[in-house]
N, C-alpha and C positions, 0 to 999 in steps of 0.2 A: 461334656467333651466339647472342645473348641476348635474349629478348624481355620488353619490360617494358610495363605499363600504368600510366599516370599519370593522376590525376584531378586538376583544378584545383580541386575543392572537397573538403570533408571527406566523402569516399565510401569504401565498402569497396575495397580493392585486389584484383585478380585477378591470380593468377601464370600467365604464358603458358608454353607448351609447353617450349622446349629449354633452361630454365634452372632452378636450384633457389634463385636468390636472390629475396627479397622486395623489393618495390618500393613505396616509400611516397610520400605527398604531403604536403608542409608548406608549400603556397603560400597565398598572399593574393591570388590572381589577381582581376582585376576580372571576367573572364568565368567565373563562378563554376559555371557548369551544364555546361562542356564538361569531356569526359574525354579524356585523350591516350593513345592506344594506339600504342606506338612499338616496333619492332624494330630493336636497335642491333646492326650488325655489326662485329666487330672487323676490324682492318686489319692487313696483313701485309707482311713482306720476305722475298723468296725470292731469294737471290743470283743463282740460274741462270735464273729465270723472270721474275718481275715486276720485278724491281729496285726494290722498293718497301720502305719501313721497316716491319718487323712490329710490331705492337702486339698482343702474345699475351694480356696480361691488362690489363683495367682497374686502374688504381691509383687509390689514395686520392686525391680532390680533382680526378681528371679532369673536365673540363667540356666540356658540349656546349652551344653556343648555337644556337637554332633561329629563322629567319625565314620566315614565310609570304610567297608571292609576293605582290607589291603593296605590301610593307613596304620603302620606300625609306629609311628612317632607319636609323641606327648601332645603334638599339637593338633587340635580338631580341625576338621575341613569347614565348620560353620559354627559360629556362636550367635544364638539369639537371646535377647532380654526382653523382659516384659516391662512396659511402660504403664502403670495404673492410671496415671493422669489421664492420658490418652486412650486407655485401654487397647494398648497396641503390643505386638510383639515387633521388636525392631533388631535387624541384624547388628552386632556390635562391631563396628568397623576399627576399633581400637584393639581388638584381640588379635593375637598372633594365630593365624590359621595356616593350614597347609593346602596348596592349590592341588586339585585333582580334577580327571574327567571321569564321571562315573561310567559303570559298565552297564549293560542293558538290564541287568537284575542283579540284586545282591542284597546285603543288609546294612543296616547302620547301627552304631551304638550311640546311645543318648545318655549323657550323664547331668543330672540335676544338681546344681551347685548350692543349693540351699542349706538350711540347718540339717536337715536329714538327708544322708547320702544315698540317693537312689539313683538306679540306672535302667536302661531298657535296650533291648535288642529287637529290632524289626526289620521286616524286608522292604526293600524299595524297587521301584521301577523307574527306569529312565527312558523317555521317548520324547521326540521332538523338542529337544532342549528343556525338557521339563523333569525335574527329579521329584518323584511323588513317594511318601511314604507315611505310616501312622506312627507316632510315639505312644505306645499304649502298654507294653508289657513291661511296667515298673517293676524292679526288684530292689529290695533294701540291702545296701551295703552298710552294715552296722560298724561303726567306729568302736573300737575296743581298746580301752588305754589299760595299761598294766604298770604298776610301780612295784620295783623290787628294791627293797631295803636291805642295808647290810653291806653294799658294795663298796668297798673302801678304795679300790683303785679307780683309774680312769673309766668312767662310764662307757666311753666310746670303745673299750675293749670288748663289750658284752653284745650279743644280740639274743633275741627270745623267740622261740618257735612254739607252735601249739599243735596237737595232734588232729585237732578237730576243725581248726580254722584253714580251711583250703579255698582257693578262689574259685568262683562259679564260673565256669568256662562260658565265654561269650559275652560276658557282662564286665569283666575287668577292662578298662580302658588304659591303654599304655601297657604296662608291664602284665605279663600271664602269670606272674608269681607273686605271692604274698611277700612283702618286704617289712621286715621289723626295723623300726626307725628308732634310734638310740636317742633318746633326750638328755637334757643337760642335768648334771647332779643337782639335786635339790627340787626338780620339777614337781609339781603337785598335779596327780590326776583330779579331774572334776568329780566331786562327790567325797573326796578326802580333804581333811584338814590339813592346812600346811603345816610343815614340821621344819623344826630348827635343824634336824639332822641332815647334813648335806650328803650323806652317804647313801644315795638312792639313785636309780635310773628310771625313766619313763620310756615304754615302748608302745606304739600304736599299731594295730591291725586294722584292716578294713575286711569284713567277710559278708557274704551273702548267705551264710548257713545259719546265722543266728535269728531266732524268732522270739519276740518280746515273750516272755513267761516261760521260755524253755528251762529245763533244768540244765545245769552245767557241771554238776558234781564230778562227773566222769572226765571232764576235760584235763588234760596234761600239758602245761608249759614246760619248756626245756630251756634253761638258761645256758648259753654258750658262751664261754670265754674264747675270744677269737686272737689272743695274742700268740706268740711263737709257739707256745704248747697249748693247744685247744683242749678244752674239757666241758663238763657239763653237769648240770643237775636238773632233775624232774621235780615238779610240784604237781600235786592232785588238788585241784581246785575244790573247796567246799561252800564257797558263798560268793556271790557278785552283787555289786551295789547297781541298781538299775532304776531307771525311770520308765514312764509309760512310752517312751519315744525311742529310747536307746539304752543299752548297757552302758553305764558311766565309766566303770573301771573295776580293776581287781587290784588287791595288795597283797604281794607276796614277800616273805622274809627269807633272805639268803642266810644260811648258816654253815654252808660247806658244800663241796661238790661230792656228787655220789656217781657210781658207775655200774653198768650192769654186768653181770656174769651168767655163765651156763654151768650147770651141774652135769657132768658127762658120766657120773658114776666111777669117777677115778679118785686118786688121792688128795687131789686139789681141784678147786673151781677155777675155771677160765674165763676171764674177762671177753667181751664180746667184741672189742675193738682193741687196736693198738693204741699205746700211749700217744698223746698228740693227735688222735683221730677221735671223731665223734659219730662215726658209723663204722660198721665192719669192713665195708669196700674201701675206706680211706686207708693210706699207708700209714700216716702218722709221721712222728718224727724219728729221725735217726740220732743215735747217740753212741758216743765213743763209750768202750766197756769201762764202767766205773766211774762215768761222769753223769751230771744229772741235767744238763742243758745242751739243746742242740746247738750246732755250730756251723758256720758258712763253709767250712773246709775241715777235713780231719787228717792228720799227719802226726808223726812222732814228734815233730818240732813244736805242736801245741798240744800234745797230750798231757793231761794233770798229772799221771802217775809215773813219769819218767823225767829224765834230764835231757831231753831232746833226741834219743835213740833208743832203739829196740832193747839194748844190752845195758840200760840205765835205770831199770824199774826201781821206783820208790816205795812201792806199796803191792801187796799182793805178788808175793814172789817166794817160789821155793828153790831156786837155783842160783847160786852165787854168781855164776858166769853171766847172769842177766840183770844183775841189780842187788838191792840189799835185801835179804832173806828175812821173811817174817812169818812164812808158812800160813799166811791167810788165803784160803782157796775158793772162798766164797763170798760174795760182795756183803759187806755191812750195810746196815740200813741207811746210813748217811751217805753212802755212795750208790744207793740203788735208785734208779730213776723212776721207777714205779713208786716206791715209798715216799720219796721227796716230793714228786708230782701229783700223785693221787691220794695219799695219805697213809696212815700207819697200818691199815688193814691190808695193803696190796704190797707185793714184792715180785721181783723178776723170778721166774722158774729156774730151778736148777736142771742140769742137764739129764738127771734121772727123771725129773717130771717130763721134760720133753720126750724123752725116749718111751716114757709110758703112754704119751699121747700118740707117738708114731707107731706102736706096737699094733700089728695087725690083727692080734687077738682082742684089743680094747676098742679100736676106732677103724672105720673105713674111710679112705682119702679118696675124694672123687674130684678129678680134675674139671674146671671150668674154664674154656678158653676165653680169651678178649671177644667182647660181642655179645656175650651171652645175656639172657633176658632175666634170669634169677638174681644175679648180684650186680644189676646195673652196668652190664658189659665190663666189668673189672674180671681180669683173669687171676685164678687163684684156686686154692683146694678147699672143699667142703668137707669138714671133719665130723663125721657122725658116730655117736657112741654105739657101741655094740652091746654094751652092758645090759642085763635085764632091768627092764623098768625104765631105762634111758634112751631107747632106741630112737626116739623121736627128738633128742637133743643134739644139737651141732653147734660148731663154730666155723667162720669162714676165715681164712687166711690169705689175704691178696698178695700178689707178687710185688717184688721191691725193686726190681730193675727196670731199666727204661723199655725193654723189648718184650716186657711181660711174659717172662719164661721162668724166672728163679724168684725164689724168697729166701731171704737170709735173716734169720730170727736169733737175737742173742740169747743165751742163757746166763745165770747168775754164776757160772761154774768156770774157775780158771782151768786151763788146759793142763793134763797131767804131764805131757812130755815137754811142752816150751813154755817158760814162765812169761814170755811176750805175748802169748796166744790165750783166748778163751774159748770155750765150746759154745757151739750155737747148734740151733736146730734149722737145717737148709732144706729145701725141695726144689725139684725142676720137673718139668712135665714128664710124669711117668714114674717118678721114684722121689724118696724121702729118705733122709739120712742125717746123722749128728756129723759135724764138721768142726773146725777150728778155722780162728780168724785173727789177724792182727788186733790187739786190744784197741789200738788207736783208730781202728775203722769206724765209720758211722754205720750203725745198724738199728733197725727197729727192734721190737720186741713184743711178745703178748704176755700182759700181766697175769698172775694168780692171786687168790685170795689166801692170806695167811691162815695157818691152822688155828682153831678155836683153843 
C-alpha cells in the first residue's frame, strides 16, 4: 500500500508513511486551494483465496480517474497517472475533468484504466482545504464480449441483454445501467478466430458480478431487434472462453426469434407481450386490421384493403354495400401481423378466444392503476387463470391510450354487422367487453400460439 499526497496547486509535497516514492503535482485545477491526500492500495490475485487479478506493482502510465459523489457526468474530478521513472503519481493536467467543491464528507469512485477493469468506492473527508481518502476497495468490472452470428441485417438494429449481468451499485462510473454496445459487422471477439462471414455483431458488457472460474451455464442472453417492430430471442449459455484474468467472450448463433407464452388452461396459449414489445408492460406496435407493418398515421386513405373509403373494401368483405364480397371473415396468415412478424406458430386471436379470456368463469381481471409497483408503474389488467392447476398463471395487458384508462386489442375476426369494422377486445377501468372498430384504425393485439 502506498500513500500519496497530491496538491492541486503549486504547493510543497509531503511524502506519506509506507512508501519511498515522491509524489508531485503538475495540475492546472480550477480548485487551486484544495490539496489531495490519497492512499492508493494495490489490488491482487490469489488463485486459492480471492480469485482476483494481482496488480503487484504500478506500471508506467497506470491511470486512476476519481469521481466525487454527486458528479453524474462522465468527466472525473481528478485524474492521476503513475510515472515509473520518477516513482511518482502525477495529476494529469491534459485530462478533461469536472471542477467541484467537496462536501465535509462523502465518497469517491475510483476507476483504474489499465488492462483489467477495476473500480473502488471509498469514503472521503474534507477539511482545511484537504481532501483525504483511501483507494482500497477495488472491485473487478469484467469485460464480457459476445459475438452473435447469423445477423444478416444492419448490426446497429440489435442490442443484447443478460439476466445475470447487472451493474454493481456504487461502482459504476457514469451510467448506472449496463449498456450493450453494438459492434461493427464482422468484428471478432478476443478468443475467437477471425471469420470471413460478415453477418455477425459484437456486444460488450461490463459487470462486477462475474468471478473468474464461476459457472455461467445458467446465464441467459436476450438478443433484441430494435427496428420499428421490436422482437427478441433468448440463448442459454453453455460455454465461455476465458483466461485467468477475464472472460474473453461468448459466441452465440442466431437462428430465429422466439417469444414467451403462458398456458392459462384455455383453448390457446397467450403471448406474454404484445407484438412490437419486448416486455409485458410495453404497449408494442399498432397495426391497421389486416396489415402487417406499423404506420405513422392510420386512415381509410392509406388502408391497404380499400380504395380510399370505408365502403370500398377490396378484401374481407361480406356485404356488397361496403365493397367486393369474398366472405372471408378471419385474417389469412399473409395478412396476420403476428404470423408475419413472429413466425408461423403465432397468429392473432379470434374474437371467440378473446371472449374466452374475458369470461369470469375462466379468468379474474385485476386492475392496476398507473404508478403501481408490480408492473413498473404501467396501468392495465392482470389476467389470472381460474382453471384448476393454472391458478398461478397470468398475463398482463397494458392500457393503450394516452391517459392510461383504456385498452384496445384487435382480434382476427371481421365484424358480423359491418364489413368495414373488425372485432376487438376492449377494456376500461372496471369493465371488459368485446367491441368493434374501423379496420383502418391502428390498434395493438396479443398473439396466441397456433394449435398443434
